[in-house]
C-alpha positions in Angstrom: 0.0 0.0 0.0 1.2 3.6 -0.7 1.6 5.5 2.5 2.9 9.0 2.4 1.2 10.8 5.3 1.1 8.9 8.7 -1.8 9.2 11.1 -3.4 6.7 13.4 -2.3 4.4 16.3 0.4 1.8 15.6 1.7 -0.9 17.9 5.4 -1.5 18.3 4.8 -5.2 18.7 6.7 -7.6 20.9 8.5 -10.7 19.7 7.4 -13.9 21.5 9.9 -16.7 22.0 9.3 -20.5 22.1 10.6 -22.7 24.9 13.8 -23.4 23.0 14.5 -19.7 22.6 13.5 -19.4 19.0 11.0 -16.8 17.7 7.5 -18.1 18.0 6.0 -17.0 14.7 2.7 -18.7 15.4 2.3 -16.7 18.6 3.6 -13.6 16.9 1.0 -13.8 14.2 -1.7 -14.5 16.7 -0.9 -11.4 18.6 -0.8 -9.2 15.5 -4.2 -10.4 14.4 -5.6 -9.6 17.8 -4.0 -6.1 17.7 -5.5 -5.3 14.4 -8.9 -6.7 15.3 -8.8 -4.5 18.5 -8.4 -1.4 16.3 -4.8 -0.7 15.7 -4.0 1.0 12.3 -0.8 -0.9 11.9 2.2 -2.2 13.5 6.0 -1.6 13.9 8.0 -4.8 13.7 11.7 -5.0 14.9 11.5 -1.9 17.1 12.6 -1.4 20.7 9.7 -3.2 22.3 10.2 -6.0 19.8 13.8 -6.7 21.2 15.2 -5.9 17.8 18.6 -5.4 19.2 18.5 -9.1 20.3 17.4 -10.5 17.0 19.6 -11.8 14.2 19.0 -10.6 10.6 17.1 -13.8 9.6 14.7 -13.5 12.6 14.1 -9.9 11.7 13.2 -10.9 8.1 10.9 -13.7 9.2 9.0 -11.5 11.6 8.4 -9.0 8.9 7.1 -11.7 6.5 4.9 -13.1 9.1 3.6 -9.7 10.0 2.6 -8.8 6.4 0.6 -12.0 6.3 -1.0 -11.5 9.7 -2.2 -7.8 9.4 -3.4 -8.0 5.7 -2.6 -5.5 2.9 -4.8 -2.8 4.1 -2.9 -2.1 7.4 0.4 -0.3 7.7 3.5 -2.3 8.3 6.5 -0.3 9.6 10.0 -2.0 9.8 12.6 -1.0 12.4 15.8 -0.9 10.3 18.2 1.4 12.2 21.7 0.1 12.6 25.1 1.6 13.6 26.2 1.8 9.9 24.5 3.5 7.0 25.4 0.3 5.0 23.6 -2.1 7.3 20.7 0.2 7.7 20.3 0.4 3.9 20.5 -3.3 3.6 17.8 -3.7 6.2 15.6 -1.2 4.4 16.0 -3.3 1.1 15.1 -6.5 3.0 12.1 -4.8 4.6 10.9 -3.7 1.2 11.2 -7.3 -0.1 9.2 -8.5 2.9 6.3 -6.2 2.1 6.8 -3.3 4.6 5.3 0.0 3.9 7.8 2.3 5.6 11.0 2.0 7.7 11.6 3.5 11.2 15.3 4.5 11.6 16.8 5.0 15.1 19.9 7.2 15.0 23.2 5.4 15.3 24.5 6.0 18.8 27.4 3.7 19.7 29.8 6.5 18.8 27.6 8.9 20.6 30.0 11.8 21.1 30.6 11.9 17.3 26.9 11.9 16.3 26.7 15.6 15.8 24.2 17.2 13.4 26.6 16.9 10.5 27.1 13.2 11.0 23.4 12.5 11.6 22.4 14.5 8.6 24.8 12.7 6.3 23.6 9.2 7.7 19.9 9.9 7.4 20.2 11.5 3.9 22.2 8.5 2.6 19.6 6.1 4.0 16.7 8.1 2.6 18.5 8.4 -0.8 19.0 4.6 -1.0 15.7 3.3 0.6 12.9 2.4 -1.7 10.6 2.8 1.3 9.6 6.1 3.0 11.7 6.8 6.1 10.6 7.8 9.6 13.2 9.3 11.9 13.2 7.8 15.5 14.0 9.8 18.5 14.5 7.8 21.7 17.0 9.5 24.1 16.5 6.7 26.7 18.5 4.3 24.4 20.4 6.8 22.2 21.6 8.9 25.1 21.1 12.1 23.0 18.2 13.5 21.1 17.6 14.6 17.5 17.7 18.4 17.7 14.6 20.1 16.3 16.8 22.1 13.7 18.2 18.8 12.4 14.7 17.4 12.2 13.5 20.5 10.2 16.3 20.0 7.8 15.7 16.4 7.3 12.0 16.9 6.9 12.8 18.6 3.6 14.1 15.3 2.0 11.4 13.9 -0.3 11.7 10.4 1.2 11.8 11.3 4.9 8.1 11.5 5.7 7.9 11.7 9.5 9.3 10.9 12.9 8.5 9.0 16.1 9.4 10.9 19.2 9.5 8.8 22.3 11.1 11.3 24.7 8.0 12.5 26.5 9.4 16.1 26.4 6.4 18.2 25.5 8.4 21.4 24.9 10.7 19.6 22.5 7.7 17.9 20.8 6.3 21.3 20.1 9.5 22.2 18.3 9.4 19.0 16.3 5.9 19.9 15.3 7.1 23.0 13.6 8.5 20.7 10.8 5.1 19.0 10.3 3.4 19.7 7.0 1.5 17.8 4.3 4.5 15.6 3.7 6.1 15.1 7.2 4.1 13.8 10.1 5.1 13.8 13.8 4.0 10.8 15.9 4.5 10.4 19.6 5.9 7.2 21.1 5.3 8.3 24.7 2.0 6.9 26.1 2.3 9.0 29.3 1.8 12.2 27.3 -0.5 10.8 24.6 -3.4 13.3 25.3 -1.0 16.3 25.5 0.7 15.3 22.3 -2.6 15.1 20.5 -3.6 18.5 21.9 -0.3 19.9 20.4 -1.1 18.4 17.0 0.7 15.0 16.5 -1.0 12.9 13.8 -0.9 9.7 15.8 1.3 7.5 18.0 3.4 4.4 18.0 2.6 3.3 21.6 3.7 0.2 23.4 0.9 0.8 26.0 -1.6 0.1 23.2 -0.4 -3.5 23.0 -2.3 -4.3 26.2 -4.6 -1.3 26.7 -5.8 -0.7 23.2 -9.4 0.4 24.1 -8.2 3.0 26.6 -5.6 4.3 24.2 -8.0 4.7 21.3 -10.5 6.2 23.7 -8.1 9.1 24.5 -7.7 9.7 20.8 -11.4 9.5 20.0 -12.2 12.0 22.8 -9.7 14.5 21.4 -11.0 14.1 17.9 -14.6 14.7 19.2 -13.5 17.8 21.1 -14.2 16.2 24.5 -10.9 17.4 26.0 -12.1 16.9 29.7 -13.0 13.3 29.0 -9.7 12.8 27.2 -7.7 14.1 30.3 -9.7 11.7 32.6 -9.0 8.7 30.2 -5.3 9.8 30.1 -5.1 9.7 33.9 -5.9 6.0 33.7 -3.5 5.4 30.9 -0.5 7.3 32.3 0.4 4.9 35.1 0.3 2.0 32.7 2.7 3.9 30.2 5.0 5.2 32.8 5.2 2.2 35.2 4.8 -0.8 33.0 6.3 0.4 29.8 8.7 3.1 31.0 10.1 1.5 34.2 9.6 -2.2 33.7 10.4 -2.1 29.9 9.9 -5.1 27.6 9.4 -7.6 30.4 6.6 -5.4 31.8 4.9 -5.1 28.5 5.1 -8.9 27.9 3.7 -9.6 31.4 0.8 -7.2 30.9 0.1 -8.9 27.4 -0.1 -12.2 29.3 -2.6 -10.7 31.7 -4.9 -9.6 29.0 -4.9 -12.9 27.2 -2.2 -12.3 24.5 1.1 -14.1 24.1 3.8 -12.1 25.9 6.1 -14.8 27.5 9.8 -14.5 28.2 12.3 -11.9 27.2 15.6 -12.9 25.5 18.8 -12.7 27.5 20.3 -10.4 28.7 16.8 -9.1 29.4 15.3 -10.8 32.4 11.6 -11.6 33.2 9.9 -9.7 36.0 10.0 -11.1 39.5 6.8 -12.1 41.3 6.5 -8.7 43.1 6.7 -6.7 39.9 4.4 -9.1 38.0 1.8 -8.7 40.7 2.3 -4.9 40.4 1.5 -5.1 36.7 -1.7 -6.9 37.4 -2.7 -4.4 40.0 -2.1 -1.5 37.7 -4.3 -3.1 35.1 -7.0 -3.5 37.6 -6.7 0.1 38.8 -6.9 1.4 35.3 -9.9 -0.8 34.5 -8.1 -2.7 31.8 -9.8 -6.1 31.2 -7.7 -9.1 32.1 -8.1 -12.7 30.9 -9.6 -15.2 33.3 -7.0 -17.2 35.2 
């Protein structure tokens, strides 16, 4: 499908693993079908929540192929393709296109963080965008990058014909407002921070790529719907229920927290891959309590 302007709610899906440690593609496809049925507009595969840094290249390809089959041709499939080199990033973009992805999400290279100045990042992203047959989304996640994409750099990159938007996961509302200055008919800003979802919508983001939506989809969509209907007070109240889930389960507990929450609502979360560890009993119980407090329906046990 041709996608040039991004709007909607997308899920940065998890990667389930079988007992032997391999990717469980059957469980993966089952989750994706459930996410789409619940109302997501599309998914991001091989992103941070998908433990992409812990997957080999073959696993990444197989997940993308399975995702395309699971969500159908009318939903958006975004592939995480960021790597430390432009060369590997471009190769991943090529393979994502072959697997049927609609766009790529490219996190900034960050191992040589002190050398990733505006000049280096601009050269990297422009080379990737020049070579990728798929539209490119920038990815700002200071939690893992240990720096941010500066608003001026984003404005410059937004002028590239194949850079069509960005995901901002920082949760810095002031900086998000600066990113939004680059938004126009060909460049869309999406938030990746569920704890400020309502505020981001009020500022004008076109949608979100939100891990909290993987286990609290109805609540996430309800915030969006209330904002679209002009019911800002209702949206603020709904956000007050969503915020603890986003900040505690996603933000503090990470992938293991998201997978535990997915298990609680009847999806296939399961174990993380080493070196990520599963939650302990106390944290797992805290996840279940947070879901109850936010009135998120859990599967019968």
